[in-house]
C-alpha positions, 0 to 999 in steps of 0.5 A: 822086367818080367811080371813073374820076377817083378812079383817075386821081388815085391813078395821078397821085399814085402816079407823083409819089411814085414820081418823088420817090423815084427823084429822091431815090434818084438823088441818093444814087447821084450823090453819089459820082460827083459828088464824084470828078468835082468833086475831079478838076476842082478839082485840074486847075484848081489849080497847086501845091495839091491838094484832097481832098473827103471827102463830097458831098451833092446836094439836088435839090429845092433844087438845092444841094450840100454839100461836107463835110470838104474839105482843101487841101494845098500840094504842096511842103509838105503838112503841115500842111494849108493849109485844112480846111473842115468844110462848104461849101454852094452853092445858088441865091441866091433873093433874086436871082431877084426881080431876074430873075437866076439866080446862086449863094449860097456859105456856108463854115462853121468853116473853119480856115486854117493857113500856116507859114513854109515854105509862105509862103516857097514861095508867095513864091518860086514863079514862078506868082503867087497870082492865076494859081493857079486859085483863082477858077476852082476855086471857080466850078467847084463850082457851075454858077451864078455866085457872087453872095453869099459868106459865111464864118462863124466862120473861124480863120486862123493864121500860124506862123513859125519859132522860139518866137514866138507864131503870128499868129491871127485867130479868130471871123472872119465875112465877108459879100459881097453882090451880087457879080454886081451884080444889084441895082443899076446899074453903079457903082464899088463896088456890092457891100457887104462886111463883115468882123469878127474877133478878133485875137490873143485880145484885139484886134478887126478890122472892115471895112465897105465896098463892092467891085467884084468884076468890075473889071479888072484886079483887084477894087476896094474902098473901106471903113472899117477899124477895129483895136482893141487889137492886141497888137504882140509877135505881129509880132516874127518879121516885124519882126525881118527888117527889123531892128526888134525889137518887145517889146510894145505895143498898136495901135488905128486908124481908117482908110478904105482905097480900093484902086482901078484908079488906085492905093491911097489910105489915109486914117488918121484916128487911129493910136495906139500905146500902151506900145510897146517897140521898137528898131532893130537895127543889125548891118551893118559900115557906119556906122549914120548912113550906113545910116540915111541910105541907107534913108531916102533910098530910102524917100523916093524910092520913096513920096513923091508917088507918084501910085498910092499916097497915105497920110495920117495925120491924127493919130499918137499914141505913148503911154507908150513906149520907143523905142531904137537898138541897135548890135550892130556896135560893140564893145561893143554899145550901146543908146540909147533914150528912155523915157516917150516920148509923140509926137503927129504931125498931118497926116502924108502921103506927098504934098506937096500935103497940106502940112506935117506937125508933131510934138511928142515928149517923154520921157527920154533913157536913162531919165534926161534930160528931152527934147523934140523939135519937128519939121516935115517935108514929103514930097519926092522929092529927099531929106529936107525937115524942121526939127528942134529937140531938147533933152536935159537932165542925162542921167546919163552912167553910163547911156551908158558902153557908147557911150563905150567903143565910140567913146572907149575910156573910161567915166564914173564920174559926170557929166551930159550935155545936148544942144541942136540946131536943124537945117533940112534941105532940098534936100540942105543942112543948116543949124543947130547941135548943142551937146553939153554935159558937166558934173561929169564923172569919167572913167575910161580903160580903157587905164590897166588894160591890163596888169592 
């Protein structure tokens, strides 16, 4: 090799090495200014929340950056932090380059999200809805390219309510969304694959496998399968009690297809199973229990039956080995009526009349004593309840009903058997049928005879 050529190559090689050294050095010098600028930009976009970024690493050769130990606070209730993100990596989505698109790949590792009742209440009462708080703009501001792939690995989500209740928690949460910018296929209804799985309350599992359209207006649309396995229901106790429903125990499993579209929401549940459920409706109001139940049932019927924007259908609902009851705390004394050993099977349950008649069968023991059977057929109607009901209760030990007798008759029973038979048809505001209560072998005690003792 000629000396001149050799010398030129050495100069070129040295210049390249020097340039690389300068680029690397510059990236280190740029990290802190970029961190401060990005943190300020994110906080300017967000409403009601503050972001703190501990460290930013910019990698010039791969044109990627890492945000390390990012913390998000709600301004109204900064403790505990809403989210802690050990690492967020934003880079070029190299696969999309094969399709001639320059877009971004976002990856979040080991995020911890924690929301308590105070923070949730603040969010609910705030005048600015969640969709207008700037989360999407803030996420997009992290990296100059539009996001096309988004992943979360090993997430931990917790909701803590007040009181001694166990927190609602999902762990080992993995999330993958591909083709968000729709760069790999022609425009369609749901071009972006979405996959989610996680552990619910230590023993249950959740899985979502479907497709979405992240660019749809006015909101993201989604269609996919949802599977829930062995979800422990007592964790929901602080939430259900706000609706006067006490759930002491039970396990839920379900297999469904959910479509959240522009036109409305469609939920098709193939199988919904509740096993070993123990639940009570708690009545505390001063009005008559039957009046309150009738009002609530009528309101729910009018709001959701045959609503064109919401369709819910359950092919089969099963309740197995359960106890379902009613507690009236407004009565004196309070009383509790229930069916134990309850098994319920309902088919073709729908919110739309076009799906036809739903039919159900149930068996159990009234007050843990009287063998009982219920056969029902009902149709969703906008003008009011529409159902046929056949009920039989046989040879219930009346001593187990004493609080009920004391509340409404001021007496109790030393011995006796109670049976009840009914066949009712409710339609277009009319009730036809009969109710037949039967008592035998009764031995009654009147509390008034001891009023002077």
